[in-house]
N, C-alpha and C positions, 0 to 999 in steps of 0.2 A: 504494500500500500504506500503510495507516494505521500511523503510528509510535507511536501511543499505545496499541496493543493490549497485552494481557497476554501477554508472551512466556513467562511461566511456564506458561500454558495450552498452548503449543506444546511446551514441554519435556516435558510429561506426556502428549502426544497419543497416542503409539504404545504399543500393548500387545502382548505376545508373541503370535505366531500359530503354529499347527501346520503350516500350509501357506501358500503365497503368496496374499496377499489385497491388493487395491487398493481402498480405500474413501475416501469424501469426507465430511468433517465440515464442514457449511455454516458460513459465517461469521456473525457477529453484529456490532452496532455497535461492540463493544469487542474483537473478535478476528477474525482473517482466516480465509478458507477454508483448510482443511488437507487435503491429499491424503496418505493414509497408505499406504505401501508396506511390507509386512511379509512375511517369509519368503523362501525361495529364489526367485530369478528364473528363469523358464522361458521357452521359445520362445513367441512371440506375446503375452507379457505387455505388450509395448509397445502392442499393439492395445487391450488392456483399459485401459491407462493413458490412451491418446488418447481413448477413448470417454468415460471417466468425468471427464476434465479438460476436455473440449471446451466445456462451458457456462461455464467459469470464466475471467474476465478477469484475475484475480490470485489467487495462492495461495502457501502454503508447502507443500513436499513433505517429509514426515517419513519417514525411512528407518529400518528395523530389519531387516537382512538380512545373511546371510553370503555373499551373492553368488549365483552360478549362471550363467545364460546370458550370455556376453559380449555377443552381439548385442543381446539385450534391454536390458542395462545401457546400452550406447551409444545405442540408439535412444530410450530413456526420457530419457537425459541431453540428447539433441538436442531432444526435444519440450519439455523443461523450458526450455531456452534459447530456443527459438522463442516460447514462451508468455510469457517474461519472469518465470517463477516463481522464488522463492527456495527453498533447500533447507536441511534441518536434520537432524542426528542427535541425538535427544533424550537427556536424562540417562538413564544406565543402559542405553542401547542401543548396538549397534555396527553398522557398515556396512563390509563388506569386499569386496575383489575387484571384481566387476562392479557391485555396489551403490555402492562408492566412486567409480567412474567416473561413474555416474549422478548422484551427489551433486555432483560437480564441475560439472555443467551449470547449477547455480543462478546467476542473475545476482548474488545475494547468498548467501553460504554461512554457515551457523551450526552450532555444535556445543555441546551441553550440557556442563557441567563434567565429568561422568563419562561422556560419550559417547566412543566409540572409532571411528576410521576407519583402515583399512589398505589398502595397495596391494601389487600384485606384477606381474611381467611377464605379458603377455597369454598366455592359453591357453584356447581354447574346446574343451571335450571333444566338442561336437557335430560339429565339423569335424576334430578331431584334428590341426590344423595351427596351431601357435603362430605361424608366420610370417605367415599370413593375419590372425590376430588382432592381431599387432603392427602391421601396416600400417593396420588399421582404427582401432586406438587412437591411432596417430600422427596420422591424419587428423582424428580427433575432438578431440584435445587442441589441435591447431593451430586448428581451427574455433572453439573456445571461448576462444582467445586466451591460453593459458598460456605463460609465458616458458620459454625453453630449459632453465633450471636446474630448473624445476618438472617438466618432462617427463622429464628424466633421473632425478630423484628418484622420481617415480611408478613408473618402470619398472626401478629398480635391483635389486629383490628378484627372485629366481628364481620360476618359477611355483609351486613348492612351499614358498615362504617368504613372509614378510610384512614390510612396512615400516609401522610404526604412526605415524600422523601426530601431531605435537605442535605447539603454537603457535610454538615457536622455529623448527622446520623450515619451517612455513608462512611466517613472516615473512621468513626468510633467502632463500627461494626464490620469493617473489612470489605465493604462493597466498593469495588474499584470503579470510579466514575470521574470523568473529566468535565469540568465546567467550561463552556465555550462562550465567547462574546466577540462582537465585531468592534468593540470600543477600544481605543488606544489607551495605553497606560492604565488599564483596568485591573481591579483585583479579581483574579480568576478563582481564588479559593481562600476561605478563612477557616483555619483548622483550630478548633478549641483545644487547649491543654489546661491542666490544672493551674498553670502559671501565667496564662495569657494566650492570645491568638498568634499562631504562625500564619502569615499571609503569603500568597503567591501572586506576583504581579508580572505583567509584561509591558515593555516600553512601546511596542508597536503591534497592531493586529496581525501583521503578516510575518515579520521576522525582526530581530534575530536574538534579542537579549531579554531576559526576564530575571526576577529575583525572588528568593525565599527570604522573608523578613521576619525577624523577631526582635521587637524593641528597636534599637538602633543597629542591630547586627544584620548583615546581608550575606547570602550565599548566591552567587551568580548562576543563572541558567543560560546556556548558550547553544545555538543550533544554526545550521546553515539554512534551515527551513523555518516553518512556523513554530512558535513557542506555545506549548500548553503543558499542563501538569496533571498527573493522576494521583489521587490519594490512595496509597496502598494500605494505610492503617495507622492507628495510634495505640501504643501499648504502654500500660502503666508498669514501671519497674521501680525498684527501691531508690534508684538514683534520680528519677524524674519521669518524664513522658517521652517515649521513643516514637518519633514521627517519621514515617516512611513515605517518600514521595518519588514518583518517576517522571521523567521528561524525555522527549525525543533526543537522540544522540546527535552529534554533529554531522553524521553521514546519512543521507537520505536512504530510508529503507532498512537501516540497521537497528538492532534492538535498542530500547530506551535506556537511558542512564538512570540509576536509582540512587537516592540520597537517604542516608541514615542520620537523623538529627536528634540529639539528646537535649531536651528542654528542661531546665530546672529553675530554681529561684534566682540563681546567679547569672543565667544567660543560656545561650544555645551553643552546642558543640557539634560540629560536623564530623561524624565518625566514618564517613564513607570510605575513604582510601582509594588509591588509584586502581587497585586490583579487584575492587568490589563491583561486580557487574556480571552480566549474563550474555554469552555470545549467541545462544540459540533462541533467546526470547523467553525462556522459562524463568519465572520468579514466583516464589511462594514464601510467606512468612508465617511462622507458627510460634505462639508464646507458650512457654513451659515455666511456670512460676516467674522468677525474675530473669529468665533467659528468653531470647527470641532467636529461633533457628531459621535460617534462610536456605531454601532450595534454589540454586542458581543454574540448574540445568547441567549441561555438559560443556567441556572445553577440551578440544582435541581428543574426543572420545573418553575423557575422564570425568568422573562425577565431581561437580563443584558445589561446595556448601560453605556456609559461614555461620557464626554464632555470636550473638551479642551477650556479653557477660561482664558484670562489674565495670561498666563504663567504657568498654572497648569491643571492637568487632574483630574476630579472628577468622581467617580464611582456611579452607581445607580442600585439597584437590587430590583425588585418589582414583585408581582403576575401579570400575563398577563390578567387575567379576564376570566370569564366562556366561552366566545366566542372563545377562543384561539384554533388554529388548528396546526397540524404538518406543518412546512414550506413546500412549494410546491416542492422545489428541493429534500428535504429529502423524501417526500411522493412518488415522482416519482421513486427514487432509491429503496424504500421498495417495491413498486408495481412491479417493474421489477424483484425483487427477488421472490415475491409471484408467479408471472406468471410462473416461472420455476418449481414450485411445481407440475404442471400437468405432467411433464415428469419424476418425481421421481419413481424409480422401487419399493420402499418399503414405505408404508404409515404409518408405526409405528412411533409414535411421538418421541420416543427415537432415532430411526434411522434418522429421519428428523433433530433432534437437532445435531446429529453427522455430518450431511451433511453441516450444516451452521455454526457450532460452531467455527471451526478453522478460517475461512475467515470472518465470519459475526458477531461473538459475540461481538468483540471489537466495531464494528460500532453500533450494537444494544445498547451496553452500553452507547455510546454517545447520541443515540436517546432517551434513558431513561431520559436524562436531559431536554428534550423538553416536551411540553404538549401532551397529548393523548396517544402516542405510549407506548406499553409495549411488551417485548419479548414474554411473555406468550401468548398474543393475536396473535402475529405473527405466533408462532408455531401452535396455534389452527386453524388459518385461513389456513395455509399451509397444515395441515393435512386434512382439509375438501376439499380443492382444489385437493389434491392428490387422495383422496378416490373417489371423484365424477368425476375426470378427466375433470373438468370444472372450468374455471377461469372467474369470473364476476367482472370486475374492480370496478364497482360502489359499490358493497357490501364490497369488501376488503378495498376500500378507506374510506368508512364510519366508519369501525371498527378501522382501523389502523391510519387514518389521521384526522378523525373528521369532514369530510365534504363530 
């Protein structure tokens, strides 16, 4: 996904609709594909979504809906996660109930400054069984990797009530979301800690410098493209509040840079360090008492982790062992691409490489950091699938993912 695109164009992408519509606005060199989901969700909308998004290898999904069918919302969210799409609720729009669950499916989630998102406990009027809906929502939220605190928060309102999401709630409960705005020098996020707010600002709506601010202390954010910031979470430890923020790196298309900031009564300390980062895009933080453990994916096929303890962050890189496999979310993305090889008109391996190289090679390069996967194997499998006009998931998964 290009990071130098005009995010303002996405903020204004959705327009009100009288009935549910799902439409695609094709991308250009300076903006991504956008799938617009507008109006109430109804049964089988997931089929329409799947059909219209099938040709897209990357996209933003823009929502403007007060909800509707719970099943449709969950299945659209699952499709978004399988495809590796990002989601957004643009300025002036709202996304409630089943729509909000679908929005959660984004691998990256965005909300416009005046966008609104609301949740409540599951209830599907089509089945008239809230218990069945709750089980489905629980399974879905677990599948997309939300922490326990986020799951409880999402389900806390009764079916006839609403919990409106704000950035403070998102930060405290580990719901990763980026606030977008078209205003220059705006505050993109205000993160509450026990000792005062940490704010994230940018100097220009398009590029290239922003700041994390606490009192009179500043940490600079820099990028060759547009600046934004995602709140990974706030963790209470005995030394203070550990604030985790991510921002695009300086190279378009490469993984974001993450910041680990310890906030206490005496000020803010940047604990990040030059080697704290993820080369394949994986990032997960888990708190265990006064420690925070970080999963940083793989680096040169070795497992990379870090731990916060007693005011410091320590790195660890080690071989993952012979039983290691390609992570399941990455495997799903690869298999989705292999499945498209059935439809390629030319099965020459050179032409197949040309078909994927522009959009996929950077992603393949990141997968090379992980166990098992190799670009050479991908092109070999794709060639076989193309020539036979037959895709067998089990065979492709064994070769490309190791299981």
